[in-house]
A tleap script that builds the chain and sets N, CA, C and O, in Angstrom:
source leaprc.protein.ff14SB
mol = sequence {
  NMET LEU ARG THR PRO VAL SER CYS LYS VAL
  VAL ALA ALA VAL GLY TYR GLU ASP ALA SER
  ASN ILE LEU GLU VAL GLU PHE HIE SER GLY
  LYS ILE PHE GLN TYR SER GLN VAL PRO ARG
  GLU VAL TYR GLU ARG PHE LEU GLY ALA ARG
  SER LYS GLY ARG PHE PHE HIE HIE TYR VAL
  ARG ASP ARG TYR PRO HIE LYS HIE MET CARG
}
set mol.1.N position { 19.222 143.574 -17.902 }
set mol.1.CA position { 20.188 143.211 -16.895 }
set mol.1.C position { 20.236 144.326 -15.839 }
set mol.1.O position { 20.253 145.512 -16.171 }
set mol.2.N position { 20.257 143.935 -14.606 }
set mol.2.CA position { 20.377 144.906 -13.522 }
set mol.2.C position { 21.812 145.403 -13.444 }
set mol.2.O position { 22.761 144.621 -13.496 }
set mol.3.N position { 21.951 146.709 -13.319 }
set mol.3.CA position { 23.282 147.303 -13.205 }
set mol.3.C position { 23.408 148.011 -11.860 }
set mol.3.O position { 22.442 148.571 -11.342 }
set mol.4.N position { 24.602 147.974 -11.314 }
set mol.4.CA position { 24.894 148.635 -10.047 }
set mol.4.C position { 25.518 149.995 -10.338 }
set mol.4.O position { 26.541 150.062 -11.020 }
set mol.5.N position { 24.929 151.082 -9.840 }
set mol.5.CA position { 25.538 152.397 -10.029 }
set mol.5.C position { 26.910 152.444 -9.352 }
set mol.5.O position { 27.099 151.893 -8.268 }
set mol.6.N position { 27.858 153.108 -10.007 }
set mol.6.CA position { 29.201 153.248 -9.449 }
set mol.6.C position { 29.600 154.717 -9.433 }
set mol.6.O position { 29.058 155.532 -10.179 }
set mol.7.N position { 30.540 155.031 -8.584 }
set mol.7.CA position { 31.048 156.395 -8.475 }
set mol.7.C position { 32.235 156.548 -9.410 }
set mol.7.O position { 33.337 156.080 -9.122 }
set mol.8.N position { 31.993 157.213 -10.538 }
set mol.8.CA position { 33.037 157.368 -11.547 }
set mol.8.C position { 32.626 158.497 -12.487 }
set mol.8.O position { 31.436 158.709 -12.721 }
set mol.9.N position { 33.595 159.215 -13.021 }
set mol.9.CA position { 33.297 160.296 -13.953 }
set mol.9.C position { 32.876 159.791 -15.324 }
set mol.9.O position { 32.179 160.493 -16.057 }
set mol.10.N position { 33.297 158.570 -15.678 }
set mol.10.CA position { 33.022 158.025 -17.006 }
set mol.10.C position { 31.958 156.933 -16.974 }
set mol.10.O position { 31.016 156.956 -17.766 }
set mol.11.N position { 32.106 155.987 -16.069 }
set mol.11.CA position { 31.202 154.840 -15.968 }
set mol.11.C position { 30.076 155.157 -14.992 }
set mol.11.O position { 30.328 155.591 -13.868 }
set mol.12.N position { 28.830 154.940 -15.421 }
set mol.12.CA position { 27.668 155.212 -14.575 }
set mol.12.C position { 27.230 153.984 -13.789 }
set mol.12.O position { 26.858 154.091 -12.620 }
set mol.13.N position { 27.273 152.800 -14.437 }
set mol.13.CA position { 26.787 151.585 -13.786 }
set mol.13.C position { 27.386 150.358 -14.467 }
set mol.13.O position { 27.788 150.400 -15.630 }
set mol.14.N position { 27.433 149.258 -13.702 }
set mol.14.CA position { 28.009 148.011 -14.196 }
set mol.14.C position { 27.107 146.856 -13.781 }
set mol.14.O position { 26.627 146.812 -12.648 }
set mol.15.N position { 26.875 145.915 -14.706 }
set mol.15.CA position { 26.080 144.733 -14.400 }
set mol.15.C position { 26.776 143.485 -14.883 }
set mol.15.O position { 27.690 143.552 -15.704 }
set mol.16.N position { 26.344 142.344 -14.375 }
set mol.16.CA position { 26.964 141.080 -14.771 }
set mol.16.C position { 25.921 139.972 -14.762 }
set mol.16.O position { 25.059 139.921 -13.885 }
set mol.17.N position { 26.011 139.085 -15.752 }
set mol.17.CA position { 25.108 137.947 -15.855 }
set mol.17.C position { 25.950 136.671 -15.800 }
set mol.17.O position { 26.693 136.356 -16.729 }
set mol.18.N position { 25.813 135.946 -14.684 }
set mol.18.CA position { 26.604 134.737 -14.475 }
set mol.18.C position { 26.373 133.665 -15.530 }
set mol.18.O position { 27.324 133.019 -15.970 }
set mol.19.N position { 25.142 133.469 -15.937 }
set mol.19.CA position { 24.805 132.385 -16.868 }
set mol.19.C position { 25.530 132.517 -18.203 }
set mol.19.O position { 25.851 131.516 -18.844 }
set mol.20.N position { 25.787 133.760 -18.621 }
set mol.20.CA position { 26.411 133.982 -19.934 }
set mol.20.C position { 27.767 134.670 -19.864 }
set mol.20.O position { 28.398 134.905 -20.895 }
set mol.21.N position { 28.213 134.990 -18.667 }
set mol.21.CA position { 29.501 135.687 -18.469 }
set mol.21.C position { 29.550 137.000 -19.245 }
set mol.21.O position { 30.560 137.332 -19.866 }
set mol.22.N position { 28.443 137.738 -19.199 }
set mol.22.CA position { 28.374 139.026 -19.880 }
set mol.22.C position { 28.480 140.152 -18.858 }
set mol.22.O position { 27.772 140.182 -17.851 }
set mol.23.N position { 29.383 141.066 -19.151 }
set mol.23.CA position { 29.562 142.276 -18.362 }
set mol.23.C position { 28.921 143.414 -19.134 }
set mol.23.O position { 29.214 143.609 -20.314 }
set mol.24.N position { 28.052 144.163 -18.480 }
set mol.24.CA position { 27.387 145.296 -19.128 }
set mol.24.C position { 27.873 146.574 -18.471 }
set mol.24.O position { 27.869 146.697 -17.246 }
set mol.25.N position { 28.291 147.521 -19.295 }
set mol.25.CA position { 28.819 148.780 -18.791 }
set mol.25.C position { 28.004 149.926 -19.374 }
set mol.25.O position { 27.885 150.069 -20.591 }
set mol.26.N position { 27.449 150.737 -18.487 }
set mol.26.CA position { 26.700 151.929 -18.892 }
set mol.26.C position { 27.567 153.146 -18.587 }
set mol.26.O position { 28.099 153.288 -17.487 }
set mol.27.N position { 27.697 154.012 -19.576 }
set mol.27.CA position { 28.513 155.210 -19.425 }
set mol.27.C position { 27.619 156.423 -19.175 }
set mol.27.O position { 26.435 156.409 -19.512 }
set mol.28.N position { 28.181 157.450 -18.594 }
set mol.28.CA position { 27.410 158.671 -18.336 }
set mol.28.C position { 26.921 159.304 -19.640 }
set mol.28.O position { 25.969 160.085 -19.629 }
set mol.29.N position { 27.551 158.977 -20.738 }
set mol.29.CA position { 27.120 159.496 -22.049 }
set mol.29.C position { 25.793 158.886 -22.478 }
set mol.29.O position { 25.145 159.382 -23.401 }
set mol.30.N position { 25.382 157.791 -21.796 }
set mol.30.CA position { 24.155 157.092 -22.164 }
set mol.30.C position { 24.410 155.823 -22.952 }
set mol.30.O position { 23.506 155.005 -23.123 }
set mol.31.N position { 25.637 155.649 -23.435 }
set mol.31.CA position { 25.974 154.450 -24.194 }
set mol.31.C position { 26.064 153.250 -23.258 }
set mol.31.O position { 26.493 153.366 -22.110 }
set mol.32.N position { 25.650 152.092 -23.778 }
set mol.32.CA position { 25.728 150.837 -23.027 }
set mol.32.C position { 26.413 149.807 -23.920 }
set mol.32.O position { 26.054 149.639 -25.085 }
set mol.33.N position { 27.403 149.122 -23.355 }
set mol.33.CA position { 28.117 148.074 -24.067 }
set mol.33.C position { 28.048 146.785 -23.270 }
set mol.33.O position { 28.072 146.795 -22.040 }
set mol.34.N position { 27.962 145.675 -23.992 }
set mol.34.CA position { 28.035 144.359 -23.366 }
set mol.34.C position { 29.326 143.686 -23.811 }
set mol.34.O position { 29.646 143.636 -24.998 }
set mol.35.N position { 30.058 143.171 -22.831 }
set mol.35.CA position { 31.320 142.480 -23.068 }
set mol.35.C position { 31.114 141.008 -22.729 }
set mol.35.O position { 30.666 140.683 -21.629 }
set mol.36.N position { 31.434 140.120 -23.660 }
set mol.36.CA position { 31.209 138.692 -23.437 }
set mol.36.C position { 32.493 137.986 -23.022 }
set mol.36.O position { 33.596 138.502 -23.203 }
set mol.37.N position { 32.322 136.790 -22.460 }
set mol.37.CA position { 33.420 135.938 -22.017 }
set mol.37.C position { 34.223 136.554 -20.872 }
set mol.37.O position { 35.414 136.281 -20.723 }
set mol.38.N position { 33.571 137.376 -20.076 }
set mol.38.CA position { 34.238 138.046 -18.956 }
set mol.38.C position { 34.075 137.202 -17.690 }
set mol.38.O position { 32.948 136.936 -17.274 }
set mol.39.N position { 35.177 136.778 -17.073 }
set mol.39.CA position { 35.060 136.011 -15.828 }
set mol.39.C position { 34.438 136.854 -14.713 }
set mol.39.O position { 34.650 138.065 -14.650 }
set mol.40.N position { 33.680 136.213 -13.848 }
set mol.40.CA position { 33.043 136.922 -12.739 }
set mol.40.C position { 34.070 137.677 -11.890 }
set mol.40.O position { 33.779 138.754 -11.368 }
set mol.41.N position { 35.258 137.112 -11.758 }
set mol.41.CA position { 36.317 137.755 -10.976 }
set mol.41.C position { 36.637 139.156 -11.504 }
set mol.41.O position { 36.906 140.069 -10.723 }
set mol.42.N position { 36.608 139.324 -12.824 }
set mol.42.CA position { 36.878 140.639 -13.417 }
set mol.42.C position { 35.774 141.617 -13.015 }
set mol.42.O position { 36.053 142.764 -12.665 }
set mol.43.N position { 34.525 141.163 -13.066 }
set mol.43.CA position { 33.398 142.007 -12.637 }
set mol.43.C position { 33.562 142.423 -11.172 }
set mol.43.O position { 33.388 143.593 -10.832 }
set mol.44.N position { 33.891 141.478 -10.324 }
set mol.44.CA position { 34.045 141.782 -8.900 }
set mol.44.C position { 35.200 142.752 -8.656 }
set mol.44.O position { 35.107 143.648 -7.818 }
set mol.45.N position { 36.285 142.558 -9.401 }
set mol.45.CA position { 37.420 143.484 -9.266 }
set mol.45.C position { 37.047 144.873 -9.783 }
set mol.45.O position { 37.483 145.885 -9.234 }
set mol.46.N position { 36.239 144.913 -10.839 }
set mol.46.CA position { 35.761 146.174 -11.410 }
set mol.46.C position { 34.981 146.939 -10.338 }
set mol.46.O position { 35.239 148.119 -10.104 }
set mol.47.N position { 34.037 146.270 -9.695 }
set mol.47.CA position { 33.239 146.925 -8.652 }
set mol.47.C position { 34.096 147.409 -7.491 }
set mol.47.O position { 33.805 148.444 -6.891 }
set mol.48.N position { 35.148 146.670 -7.174 }
set mol.48.CA position { 35.995 147.024 -6.045 }
set mol.48.C position { 37.136 147.963 -6.373 }
set mol.48.O position { 37.850 148.413 -5.477 }
set mol.49.N position { 37.314 148.263 -7.646 }
set mol.49.CA position { 38.436 149.107 -8.059 }
set mol.49.C position { 38.280 150.533 -7.541 }
set mol.49.O position { 37.182 151.089 -7.527 }
set mol.50.N position { 39.361 151.092 -7.131 }
set mol.50.CA position { 39.365 152.483 -6.659 }
set mol.50.C position { 38.985 153.433 -7.797 }
set mol.50.O position { 38.185 154.350 -7.613 }
set mol.51.N position { 39.567 153.199 -8.970 }
set mol.51.CA position { 39.253 153.989 -10.150 }
set mol.51.C position { 38.575 153.091 -11.174 }
set mol.51.O position { 39.236 152.294 -11.840 }
set mol.52.N position { 37.269 153.215 -11.301 }
set mol.52.CA position { 36.504 152.375 -12.230 }
set mol.52.C position { 36.918 152.640 -13.682 }
set mol.52.O position { 37.039 151.711 -14.480 }
set mol.53.N position { 37.131 153.901 -14.010 }
set mol.53.CA position { 37.528 154.261 -15.369 }
set mol.53.C position { 38.871 153.665 -15.741 }
set mol.53.O position { 39.029 153.121 -16.833 }
set mol.54.N position { 39.825 153.761 -14.855 }
set mol.54.CA position { 41.151 153.202 -15.111 }
set mol.54.C position { 41.070 151.677 -15.229 }
set mol.54.O position { 41.690 151.088 -16.115 }
set mol.55.N position { 40.307 151.041 -14.337 }
set mol.55.CA position { 40.151 149.591 -14.401 }
set mol.55.C position { 39.548 149.193 -15.741 }
set mol.55.O position { 40.036 148.270 -16.394 }
set mol.56.N position { 38.496 149.882 -16.153 }
set mol.56.CA position { 37.844 149.578 -17.425 }
set mol.56.C position { 38.842 149.656 -18.568 }
set mol.56.O position { 38.918 148.739 -19.386 }
set mol.57.N position { 39.603 150.730 -18.636 }
set mol.57.CA position { 40.546 150.910 -19.741 }
set mol.57.C position { 41.671 149.877 -19.737 }
set mol.57.O position { 42.131 149.471 -20.804 }
set mol.58.N position { 42.117 149.451 -18.571 }
set mol.58.CA position { 43.229 148.501 -18.489 }
set mol.58.C position { 42.813 147.036 -18.581 }
set mol.58.O position { 43.559 146.217 -19.118 }
set mol.59.N position { 41.629 146.694 -18.062 }
set mol.59.CA position { 41.269 145.284 -17.921 }
set mol.59.C position { 40.026 144.826 -18.678 }
set mol.59.O position { 39.737 143.630 -18.709 }
set mol.60.N position { 39.284 145.752 -19.290 }
set mol.60.CA position { 38.062 145.353 -19.996 }
set mol.60.C position { 38.095 145.807 -21.449 }
set mol.60.O position { 37.991 144.987 -22.361 }
set mol.61.N position { 38.237 147.079 -21.659 }
set mol.61.CA position { 38.201 147.644 -23.012 }
set mol.61.C position { 39.246 146.973 -23.906 }
set mol.61.O position { 40.403 146.819 -23.516 }
set mol.62.N position { 38.833 146.587 -25.074 }
set mol.62.CA position { 39.696 145.957 -26.078 }
set mol.62.C position { 40.250 144.590 -25.657 }
set mol.62.O position { 41.143 144.063 -26.321 }
set mol.63.N position { 39.736 144.011 -24.568 }
set mol.63.CA position { 40.207 142.689 -24.132 }
set mol.63.C position { 39.141 141.603 -24.322 }
set mol.63.O position { 39.460 140.414 -24.341 }
set mol.64.N position { 37.892 142.009 -24.460 }
set mol.64.CA position { 36.796 141.051 -24.585 }
set mol.64.C position { 35.932 141.438 -25.783 }
set mol.64.O position { 35.820 142.618 -26.116 }
set mol.65.N position { 35.322 140.445 -26.429 }
set mol.65.CA position { 34.381 140.758 -27.513 }
set mol.65.C position { 33.244 141.616 -26.951 }
set mol.65.O position { 32.777 141.373 -25.838 }
set mol.66.N position { 32.804 142.606 -27.709 }
set mol.66.CA position { 31.762 143.490 -27.194 }
set mol.66.C position { 30.808 143.914 -28.301 }
set mol.66.O position { 31.097 143.799 -29.492 }
set mol.67.N position { 29.658 144.411 -27.853 }
set mol.67.CA position { 28.692 144.988 -28.787 }
set mol.67.C position { 28.041 146.206 -28.138 }
set mol.67.O position { 27.832 146.264 -26.926 }
set mol.68.N position { 27.736 147.160 -28.986 }
set mol.68.CA position { 27.088 148.390 -28.559 }
set mol.68.C position { 25.593 148.132 -28.460 }
set mol.68.O position { 24.964 147.736 -29.441 }
set mol.69.N position { 25.023 148.353 -27.287 }
set mol.69.CA position { 23.601 148.082 -27.075 }
set mol.69.C position { 22.750 149.329 -27.286 }
set mol.69.O position { 21.631 149.251 -27.793 }
set mol.70.N position { 23.284 150.462 -26.897 }
set mol.70.CA position { 22.531 151.712 -27.015 }
set mol.70.C position { 23.495 152.859 -26.960 }
set mol.70.O position { 23.083 154.016 -27.041 }
savepdb mol mol.pdb
quit
């Protein structure tokens, strides 16, 4: 999945797949997680958020099923 680099101390890049509603988040630590059942609107708001880390913690983390990819 293609990911868009973002300016954040914690999150390095974010990607989204419309066909499956999967949000992929790459962290500066090198870890990558995929979150399923995420509406495209959440992805778009994530990209537009002033604080990507804060948005992730409030609106993504622990709200959607996820799996550790790497």
